[in-house]
C-alpha positions as CSV (number, residue, x, y, z in Angstrom):
1,X,92.9,16.7,-31.1
2,X,91.7,16.6,-34.7
3,X,93.7,13.4,-35.4
4,X,92.2,11.8,-32.3
5,X,88.6,12.6,-33.5
6,X,89.4,11.4,-37.0
7,X,90.7,8.1,-35.7
8,X,87.7,7.7,-33.3
9,X,85.4,8.3,-36.3
10,X,87.2,5.7,-38.4
11,X,87.1,3.3,-35.5
12,X,83.3,3.8,-35.2
13,X,82.9,3.3,-38.9
14,X,85.0,0.2,-38.9
15,X,82.9,-1.3,-36.1
16,X,79.6,-0.4,-37.8
17,X,80.6,-1.6,-41.3
18,X,82.4,-4.7,-39.9
19,X,79.3,-5.7,-37.9
20,X,77.1,-5.1,-41.0
21,X,79.4,-7.2,-43.2
22,X,79.5,-10.1,-40.7
23,X,75.8,-10.0,-40.2
24,X,75.2,-10.1,-44.0
25,X,77.0,-13.5,-44.1
26,X,74.1,-15.1,-42.2
27,X,71.4,-13.8,-44.6
28,X,70.8,-15.9,-47.8
29,X,71.5,-14.0,-51.0
30,X,70.3,-14.6,-54.5
31,X,73.7,-13.7,-55.8
32,X,76.5,-16.3,-55.4
33,X,77.4,-16.5,-51.7
34,X,80.8,-15.5,-50.3
35,X,83.1,-18.5,-49.8
36,X,84.2,-19.5,-46.3
37,X,87.8,-18.6,-47.4
38,X,86.8,-15.1,-48.4
39,X,84.8,-14.7,-45.2
40,X,87.9,-15.6,-43.1
41,X,90.0,-13.2,-45.2
42,X,87.5,-10.4,-44.6
43,X,87.2,-11.2,-40.9
44,X,91.0,-11.0,-40.4
45,X,91.2,-7.7,-42.4
46,X,88.4,-6.2,-40.3
47,X,90.0,-7.4,-37.1
48,X,93.4,-6.1,-38.0
49,X,91.9,-2.7,-39.1
50,X,90.1,-2.5,-35.8
51,X,93.2,-3.3,-33.9
52,X,95.4,-0.8,-35.8
53,X,92.8,1.9,-35.2
54,X,92.6,1.1,-31.5
55,X,96.4,1.2,-31.2
56,X,96.5,4.5,-33.2
57,X,93.9,6.1,-31.0
58,X,95.8,5.0,-27.9
59,X,99.1,6.3,-29.5
60,X,97.6,9.8,-29.7
61,X,97.7,9.8,-25.9
62,X,101.4,9.0,-25.7
63,X,103.6,11.8,-25.0
64,X,106.3,12.4,-27.5
65,X,109.6,12.2,-25.7
66,X,111.9,15.2,-26.0
67,X,115.5,14.2,-26.3
68,X,116.9,17.7,-27.0
69,X,120.0,18.0,-24.9
70,X,119.4,14.8,-23.0
71,X,120.4,12.2,-25.6
72,X,122.6,10.3,-23.2
73,X,120.1,10.1,-20.4
74,X,119.0,6.4,-20.1
75,X,115.5,7.3,-19.1
76,X,115.0,9.5,-22.2
77,X,116.6,6.8,-24.4
78,X,114.1,4.2,-23.0
79,X,111.2,6.6,-23.5
80,X,112.2,7.2,-27.1
81,X,112.7,3.5,-27.7
82,X,109.3,2.7,-26.2
83,X,107.6,5.4,-28.3
84,X,109.2,4.2,-31.5
85,X,108.6,0.5,-30.9
86,X,104.9,1.3,-30.2
87,X,104.4,3.0,-33.5
88,X,106.6,0.4,-35.3
89,X,104.3,-2.4,-33.9
90,X,101.2,-0.4,-35.0
91,X,102.7,-0.1,-38.5
92,X,103.6,-3.7,-38.7
93,X,100.0,-4.7,-37.8
94,X,98.8,-2.5,-40.6
95,X,100.9,-4.1,-43.3
96,X,98.9,-7.4,-43.7
97,X,95.7,-5.5,-44.4
98,X,96.9,-4.6,-47.9
99,X,97.6,-8.1,-49.1
100,X,94.4,-9.4,-47.5
101,X,92.5,-6.7,-49.4
102,X,94.1,-7.7,-52.7
103,X,93.4,-11.4,-52.1
104,X,89.8,-10.6,-51.3
105,X,89.4,-8.5,-54.4
106,X,91.0,-11.2,-56.5
107,X,88.6,-13.8,-55.1
108,X,85.7,-11.5,-55.8
109,X,86.8,-11.0,-59.4
110,X,87.1,-14.8,-59.9
111,X,83.6,-15.3,-58.4
112,X,82.2,-12.6,-60.7
113,X,83.9,-14.1,-63.7
114,X,82.3,-17.5,-62.9
115,X,78.9,-15.8,-62.4
116,X,79.2,-13.9,-65.8
117,X,80.1,-17.2,-67.5
118,X,77.1,-18.9,-66.0
119,X,74.9,-16.0,-67.2
120,X,76.3,-16.2,-70.7
121,X,75.6,-19.9,-70.8
122,X,72.0,-19.3,-69.5
123,X,71.6,-16.6,-72.2
124,X,72.8,-19.0,-74.9
125,X,70.4,-21.7,-73.7
126,X,67.5,-19.3,-73.7
127,X,68.4,-18.2,-77.2
128,X,68.5,-21.8,-78.4
129,X,65.2,-22.5,-76.8
130,X,63.6,-19.4,-78.4
131,X,65.0,-20.5,-81.8
132,X,63.6,-24.0,-81.4
133,X,60.2,-22.6,-80.4
134,X,60.2,-20.3,-83.5
135,X,61.1,-23.2,-85.7
136,X,58.2,-25.3,-84.3
137,X,55.8,-22.4,-84.8
138,X,56.8,-22.0,-88.4
139,X,56.6,-25.7,-89.2
């Protein structure tokens, strides 16, 4: 019961934060905007996380098959196989989230490096302009 509530809470947080993230893409920002590639990566990651959490929540309602003393019964074998395949599929859908997160973080770092380089250049231009004004005032 606790796991079901925790997964439901995570699902609600994913929906709220995912909607907030996607809504922020339409607002203009003063900082460098997110590239379309990064938006697609974030969308796929949010979608996969939502899908995995839905499957996980549904999986908490599955009954765990008991094969004690009935290992050769075909119905029990099928139930065990269905149960294991369901959680295997859920785990497989979770795996792409990790590389997508890493790629998103890498693109963010590259964007921030470009922004910091641009700021350094603007700072250097400002310093040169200030020095030229000081030279004109002295002369």
